[in-house]
C-alpha positions, -999 to 999 in steps of 0.1 A, spaced: 255 256 -714 228 243 -694 207 261 -666 182 248 -644 158 276 -632 138 273 -601 108 297 -593 115 307 -555 96 322 -528 131 328 -512 166 313 -518 200 320 -502 236 308 -508 259 303 -479 295 295 -477 311 283 -444 280 295 -425 280 329 -440 253 341 -463 267 356 -496 236 360 -516 198 360 -508 165 370 -525 128 368 -518 106 359 -548 123 353 -580 148 328 -598 174 306 -584 196 296 -616 221 268 -616 246 271 -645 267 244 -660 293 254 -687 311 233 -714 340 241 -737 317 244 -768 298 274 -751 303 309 -768 290 344 -762 260 334 -786 249 307 -760 252 333 -733 230 358 -752 204 333 -762 200 319 -727 199 352 -711 173 366 -733 153 333 -728 156 335 -692 145 370 -687 115 366 -711 103 333 -696 68 336 -682 69 314 -653 53 339 -625 16 340 -619 -5 369 -631 -35 382 -611 -56 353 -623 -31 328 -611 -18 318 -645 19 317 -654 20 346 -675 46 371 -663 83 373 -665 107 379 -636 110 415 -646 73 420 -636 82 413 -599 83 443 -577 105 427 -552 119 400 -571 155 388 -576 179 365 -593 208 344 -581 231 325 -603 252 295 -589 279 278 -610 273 240 -610 297 219 -631 276 187 -622 249 198 -644 272 188 -673 274 152 -659 271 122 -681 256 91 -667 255 68 -696 279 44 -684 282 28 -649 269 45 -617 297 70 -612 289 103 -632 314 117 -657 321 154 -657 343 152 -688 319 178 -705 324 203 -679 348 232 -687 378 236 -666 377 268 -643 401 288 -668 374 284 -694 342 283 -673 347 313 -651 350 338 -678 318 325 -694 300 324 -661 309 359 -655 297 370 -688 264 353 -681 259 371 -649 269 405 -664 246 399 -694 218 387 -673 222 417 -651 221 441 -681 187 425 -695 173 422 -660 179 459 -652 192 451 -617 223 433 -601 220 396 -603 233 379 -569 258 350 -571 273 325 -553 312 321 -555 326 302 -585 343 270 -573 333 273 -537 316 246 -516 282 264 -513 251 255 -494 220 264 -514 187 269 -495 154 276 -514 116 274 -511 107 262 -547 74 280 -557 50 257 -573 72 238 -576 83 253 -608 117 239 -622 128 246 -659 159 230 -676 173 248 -708 204 237 -728 216 261 -752 228 233 -776 192 220 -776 170 247 -783 136 233 -780 
């Protein structure tokens, strides 16, 4: 399981011109799932995400987790292209990305567990939909975490 976390001033997800999720300050998380992912990957990634200290304290130092934001939020968007392989040629291969019947239940469990740890509902896009994501990346701060490469 691979995620890209972007610290944002605001973010929104739209489908066919209609906004389905929006937040002010917080995290926009893109999530890619592969067949080898398990509930253990979900648990580790959710705990790591919630504890990640990427928000500024009063001294302007990235020292606070998302839970410290008073008006913060989290949006999770499914993105199978995060599992792309570009080793051969110029056309990415998505063979590592799970099919929807595997990925959707894992995506839903990720969102549910993240919401539990966050203590607030986590907003989402719509799995498998053609989404337009807009954001103002704050910093910019972008973190990539792969549950199979725990550095």
